[in-house]
C-alpha positions in Angstrom: -3.0 -3.1 33.2 0.4 -2.3 34.7 1.4 -2.0 38.4 3.3 0.5 40.4 6.7 -1.1 40.6 8.9 1.5 39.0 12.7 1.3 39.7 12.7 5.1 39.8 12.7 6.8 43.2 12.1 10.5 43.4 12.1 11.7 47.0 11.1 15.3 46.5 8.2 15.0 44.1 4.5 14.5 44.5 3.5 11.1 43.3 0.1 10.4 41.7 -0.7 6.7 41.3 -3.1 5.7 38.5 -3.1 2.8 36.0 -0.8 2.6 33.0 -2.7 2.8 29.8 0.2 2.9 27.2 3.8 2.1 27.9 6.6 4.7 27.9 8.4 7.3 30.1 8.3 11.0 29.4 9.7 14.0 31.2 8.0 17.3 30.2 6.0 20.3 31.6 2.3 19.8 31.9 -0.4 21.4 29.9 -4.1 21.3 30.9 -6.7 20.4 28.3 -8.8 23.6 28.9 -6.0 25.9 30.1 -7.2 29.5 30.1 -3.7 30.9 29.7 -0.7 30.1 27.5 1.7 27.6 29.0 4.7 29.4 30.6 7.0 26.7 29.0 7.3 25.7 25.4 6.2 22.3 24.2 6.2 19.4 24.0 3.9 18.8 27.0 2.3 16.1 29.1 -1.5 16.8 28.7 -3.6 16.7 31.9 -7.4 16.2 31.6 -10.3 14.9 33.6 -10.9 12.5 30.6 -10.4 12.3 26.9 -12.6 11.0 24.1 -11.1 9.1 21.2 -11.8 12.2 19.0 -9.8 14.3 21.5 -6.9 12.0 21.4 -7.0 11.6 17.6 -6.8 15.4 17.2 -3.7 15.8 19.4 -0.7 17.6 17.8 2.2 15.2 18.5 4.6 18.0 18.3 2.9 19.6 21.2 1.6 16.6 23.3 3.8 13.6 23.9 1.9 11.9 26.8 -1.3 12.4 28.7 -2.7 11.7 32.2 -6.4 11.7 33.1 -8.0 11.7 36.5 -10.6 9.1 35.4 -10.9 6.6 32.5 -9.9 3.1 32.0 -6.7 1.5 30.6 -8.5 -0.2 27.8 -10.7 2.7 26.7 -10.7 3.7 23.1 -9.0 7.0 23.9 -6.0 4.9 25.3 -6.2 2.7 22.2 -5.8 5.8 20.0 -2.9 6.9 22.1 -1.4 3.4 21.8 -1.6 3.6 18.0 0.1 7.0 18.0 2.8 5.9 20.5 1.8 8.3 23.3 2.5 7.1 26.9 -0.6 7.4 29.1 -1.7 7.1 32.7 -5.4 7.0 33.6 -7.5 7.0 36.7 -4.9 9.0 38.6 -7.4 10.9 40.7 -8.6 14.5 40.9 -5.3 15.6 42.4 -3.6 15.7 39.0 -6.0 18.5 37.9 -4.5 20.8 40.6 -0.9 20.5 39.2 0.1 24.0 38.1 0.4 24.8 34.4 3.9 24.3 33.1 5.2 22.3 36.1 7.8 19.7 35.3 6.5 16.2 35.6 7.5 12.6 34.7 4.9 10.2 33.4 5.6 6.5 33.6 3.1 4.6 31.5 4.6 1.2 32.5 3.8 1.7 36.1 0.8 4.1 36.0 2.6 6.8 37.9 2.8 10.6 37.4 5.6 12.4 39.3 4.9 16.1 39.8 6.9 19.1 40.8 10.3 17.8 39.5 13.3 20.0 40.3 17.0 19.7 41.2 18.2 16.1 41.7 14.8 14.6 41.0 14.6 16.3 37.6 18.1 15.2 36.8 17.3 11.6 37.8 14.1 11.5 35.8 15.8 12.8 32.7 18.7 10.3 33.1 16.1 7.5 33.4 14.3 8.8 30.3 17.6 8.7 28.4 18.3 5.1 29.5 14.8 4.1 28.4 15.2 5.7 25.0 18.7 4.2 24.5 17.3 0.7 25.3 14.4 1.3 22.8 16.9 2.4 20.1 18.9 -0.8 20.7 15.9 -3.0 20.4 14.8 -1.2 17.2 18.3 -1.5 15.8 18.2 -5.2 16.3 15.5 -5.3 13.7 14.1 -8.6 12.6 17.2 -10.6 13.6 15.9 -13.8 15.3 12.8 -16.0 15.0 9.3 -15.1 16.0 6.7 -17.8 16.7 4.0 -15.6 15.2 3.6 -13.1 12.3 3.7 -9.5 13.4 1.4 -7.0 11.6 0.8 -3.4 12.3 -2.1 -1.1 13.2 -2.4 2.6 12.3 -5.0 5.3 12.8 -3.6 8.0 10.5 -3.0 7.6 6.7 0.4 9.2 7.1 1.5 6.2 9.3 1.0 3.7 6.4 4.4 4.6 4.9 6.1 3.5 8.2 4.6 0.0 8.3 7.3 -1.8 6.2 10.2 0.1 7.9 8.8 -1.0 11.3 9.1 -4.6 10.2 5.3 -5.3 10.2 3.8 -7.7 7.6 1.1 -5.4 6.5 -1.7 -4.0 8.5 -3.6 -6.5 10.7 -6.3 -4.1 11.7 -7.3 -0.7 10.2 -10.0 0.7 12.5 -11.8 2.6 9.8 -14.0 4.6 12.1 -10.9 6.2 13.7 -10.0 7.7 10.3 -13.1 9.8 10.4 -13.2 11.0 14.1 -14.4 14.6 14.1 -15.6 14.4 10.5 -18.5 11.9 10.7 -20.3 13.6 7.8 -17.8 11.9 5.5 -18.6 8.3 6.7 -21.3 7.9 4.0 -19.0 9.3 1.2 -17.8 6.3 -0.8 -15.1 8.4 -2.6 -13.6 9.4 0.8 -13.3 5.7 1.8 -11.9 4.8 -1.6 -9.2 7.4 -1.7 -8.1 6.5 1.9 -8.0 2.8 1.3 -6.1 3.2 -2.0 -3.5 5.5 -0.3 -2.9 3.2 2.6 -2.7 0.1 0.3 -0.2 1.8 -2.0 1.9 2.9 0.9 2.0 -0.6 2.4 2.9 -2.2 -0.9 2.4 -5.9 -1.5 1.5 -6.7 2.1 -2.2 -7.3 3.1 -4.3 -4.6 4.8 -7.2 -5.8 6.9 -10.1 -3.2 7.0 -12.3 -3.5 10.0 -15.6 -2.2 9.0 -17.1 0.6 11.2 -17.1 -0.2 14.9 -19.1 2.8 16.1 -20.7 2.7 19.6 -19.5 2.1 23.1 -17.3 5.0 24.0 -16.7 6.0 20.4 -19.4 8.7 20.0 -20.1 10.0 16.5 -22.2 13.1 17.1 -22.6 13.8 13.4 -24.6 10.6 12.9 -27.4 11.5 15.3 -27.5 8.0 16.7 -30.0 7.4 19.6 -28.6 7.5 23.1 -28.4 4.0 24.7 -28.5 3.1 28.4 -25.6 0.6 27.9 -23.9 1.4 24.6 -21.2 -1.3 25.0 -24.1 -3.9 24.8 -26.1 -1.9 22.3 -26.2 -1.3 18.6 -22.5 -1.1 17.7 -20.1 -2.7 15.2 -21.8 -4.9 12.6 -25.1 -4.6 14.4 -25.1 -0.9 13.3 -23.8 -1.6 9.8 -26.6 -4.1 9.1 -29.1 -1.5 10.2 -27.5 1.5 8.5 -26.6 0.4 4.9 -25.9 4.0 4.1 -22.8 3.5 6.3 -22.0 0.0 5.3 -22.3 -0.1 1.5 -19.9 2.9 0.9 -17.3 1.0 2.8 -17.9 -2.2 0.9 -17.9 -0.5 -2.5 -14.8 1.5 -1.8 -12.9 -1.6 -0.7 -13.8 -3.7 -3.7 -13.1 -0.7 -6.1 -9.6 -0.4 -4.6 -9.0 -4.1 -5.0 -10.2 -3.9 -8.6 -8.5 -0.7 -9.7 -5.2 -1.0 -7.9 -4.9 -4.7 -7.0 -4.9 -3.7 -3.3 -4.5 -6.8 -1.1 -7.5 -6.0 1.2 -9.3 -8.1 3.7 -12.6 -7.3 5.3 -13.2 -7.9 9.0 -16.6 -7.4 10.8 -16.7 -6.3 14.4 -19.1 -7.1 17.3 -20.4 -10.3 15.7 -22.6 -12.6 17.8 -24.4 -14.9 15.4 -23.2 -16.7 12.3 -26.3 -15.3 10.6 -24.9 -11.8 11.1 -21.7 -12.8 9.3 -23.5 -14.5 6.5 -25.8 -11.5 5.9 -22.8 -9.2 5.8 -20.9 -11.6 3.6 -23.8 -11.8 1.2 -23.9 -8.0 0.9 -20.2 -8.0 0.2 -20.4 -10.6 -2.5 -23.3 -8.7 -4.2 -21.1 -5.6 -4.3 -18.2 -7.6 -5.6 -20.3 -9.0 -8.4 -21.8 -5.6 -9.3 -18.3 -4.1 -9.5 -16.7 -7.1 -11.2 -14.0 -7.0 -8.5 -11.8 -9.8 -7.1 -12.5 -11.9 -4.0 -11.6 -10.4 -0.7 -11.1 -12.6 2.4 -13.8 -12.1 4.9 -13.4 -12.5 8.7 -14.8 -11.6 12.1 -13.6 -10.1 15.3 -13.9 -12.6 18.2 -14.8 -10.2 21.0 -18.3 -11.2 22.1 -18.3 -14.3 24.3 -21.1 -15.9 22.3 -18.9 -15.8 19.2 -16.0 -17.3 21.1 -18.0 -20.1 22.6 -19.6 -20.9 19.2 -16.5 -20.4 17.1 -16.8 -24.0 15.8 -19.8 -22.7 13.8 -18.0 -19.7 12.5 -14.9 -21.5 11.2 -17.1 -23.2 8.6 -17.8 -19.8 7.0 -15.0 -17.3 7.6 -11.6 -17.0 6.0 -9.9 -15.7 9.2 -10.5 -14.8 12.8 -9.1 -12.0 15.0 -9.4 -12.0 18.8 -10.3 -8.4 20.0 -8.6 -8.6 23.4 -9.9 -5.4 24.9 -13.6 -6.1 24.4 -13.2 -9.8 24.9 -11.7 -9.1 28.3 -14.4 -6.6 29.2 -17.2 -8.9 28.3 -15.8 -12.1 29.8 -14.9 -10.5 33.1 -17.9 -8.1 33.3 -15.4 -5.3 33.9 -16.0 -2.0 32.1 -13.0 -0.8 30.1 -13.8 2.8 30.9 -14.9 2.8 34.6 -12.1 4.4 36.7 -13.3 2.5 39.8 -12.4 -0.8 38.0 -9.2 0.4 36.3 -7.1 -1.7 38.7 -9.4 -4.7 38.4 -9.6 -5.4 34.6 -7.3 -8.3 33.8 -6.6 -9.3 30.2 -4.7 -12.3 31.5 -7.5 -13.6 33.7 -7.6 -17.4 33.4 -11.1 -17.2 31.8 -9.6 -15.0 29.0 -6.5 -17.2 28.4 -8.6 -20.3 28.3 -10.9 -18.7 25.8 -8.0 -17.6 23.6 -6.6 -21.0 23.6 -9.9 -22.6 22.7 -10.5 -20.3 19.8 -6.9 -20.7 18.5 -7.2 -24.5 18.8 -10.5 -24.6 16.9 -9.2 -22.3 14.2 -6.1 -24.5 13.7 -8.1 -27.6 13.5 -10.1 -26.1 10.6 -7.2 -24.3 8.8 -8.5 -20.9 9.8 -5.8 -18.4 10.9 -6.4 -16.8 14.3 -4.7 -13.5 15.1 -5.0 -11.2 18.2 -5.2 -7.4 18.5 -5.7 -4.9 21.3 -3.5 -3.6 24.1 -2.4 -7.1 25.2 -0.9 -7.9 21.8 1.2 -4.7 22.0 2.6 -5.6 25.4 5.7 -7.7 25.4 4.5 -10.0 28.2 1.0 -10.2 26.7 2.3 -10.9 23.3 4.4 -13.9 24.5 1.4 -15.3 26.4 -0.8 -15.0 23.3 1.8 -16.7 21.2 2.0 -19.5 23.7 -1.8 -20.0 23.5 -1.7 -20.7 19.8 -2.5 -17.5 17.9 -0.8 -17.2 14.5 -0.4 -13.5 14.3 -0.4 -10.4 16.5 -1.4 -6.9 15.4 0.7 -4.3 17.2 0.9 -0.5 17.0 4.1 0.5 15.1 5.8 2.3 18.1 5.6 -0.9 20.1 6.7 -3.5 17.5 10.4 -3.5 18.5 9.6 -4.3 22.1 7.2 -7.1 21.2 9.6 -8.5 18.6 12.4 -8.5 21.1 10.3 -10.5 23.7 9.1 -13.0 21.1 12.7 -13.6 19.9 13.6 -14.7 23.4 11.2 -17.6 23.4 11.6 -21.2 22.3 9.3 -24.2 22.3 10.1 -25.1 25.9 9.5 -21.6 27.3 6.3 -21.2 25.3 5.0 -24.6 26.6 5.7 -23.6 30.2 4.0 -20.2 29.8 1.0 -21.8 28.1 0.6 -24.3 31.0 0.7 -21.6 33.6 -1.7 -19.4 31.5 -4.3 -22.2 31.3 -3.9 -23.5 34.9 -3.5 -20.3 36.9 -3.6 -17.2 34.6 -3.7 -13.7 36.0 -1.5 -10.7 35.1 0.5 -10.7 38.3 1.5 -14.3 38.1 2.1 -14.4 34.4 4.1 -11.1 34.3 6.4 -12.4 37.0 6.8 -15.7 35.2 7.5 -14.3 31.7 9.8 -11.6 32.8 11.9 -14.0 34.9 11.8 -16.8 32.3 12.8 -14.6 29.4 14.9 -12.0 31.3 12.7 -9.1 30.1 
């Protein structure tokens, strides 16, 4: 969650305050999702919508849409996470007023502050474009700095389109720390049971990445990721329902094709794959899934694949000492972990300003999991929006995680922030995170301490 503290002042424009979902600053004409007429201006555009689904976001033409603003939604929704992976700045929960902005009107979207400036013209438009140029120049400078410096953690990437795999190495990521496999099939759910489809996708991604590891997260369907083609029963509370591994263990027609495809790719191509199971609550769920994986491995005469779990359910985090006896690695899923620990829906616009991924309960949980993992020689990484935010990444590093999974467009910013740290600053940040916590306090501390 970001706050409205932009250094940009535009006196003649209408200002719509929402919540920043994905960082970035864009100046462009707006285009409404269900516009009845052709836009009077050429692309690219800022998309305006009441709300977007993950499938809507995944289908966006990035030559046409470079940012979006919704009147409702939450900053940690899966639609925002898809945008994050694609590098699209977003503002959510901006209110119904944004739906009345005329088609083609020039606007500026600030994903860092959660602000949409509408009706730009004259000096306001000139100032917004100048600010965008400065932001882009700073981003290019950080990217040009490359990997010079020392990072306290390993940086891995996350992608949601096969075509992005070729960019992983160039972005300076050590492989793919999370491949959300369900996002590869949004809008084409009928292919989820097709083993060959999975196999070809996993092979293509592994080949593009090269020798670096690729962590496949098995299907995390449910919550706000609706898959109409699967005809799943409607649930009163889908975020607490049959999602993630719970669904995979009930629907082997979905789970086994994934497992077989992964082990075939490892056997046939030597792909360095890891399997990670989401929404795990009990050790028994992991051992059941692991047993199925090993049976597939034996049948296919394939090599071992490391097996791990997402730590996103509080029960898993509290009982992590039981899991470390069985798993090869752990990954903290910060979006869901925050949602469940703070009882704050990640999609409810009324709570968009309230959800706090740096709440002291969250930071203490992260530290406890990382400490337990380290004591047992189990690597603990973190993923989600917090890992891709420079301040959040620094806080997570201070709490003891060993790796961060970051969307490729945000790697340079995260790397730059991490390179500014040393043992003393990380210790100070850790102490504040565990004693006080909170986004407002920690953002002020980290930005001041590291001159971000």
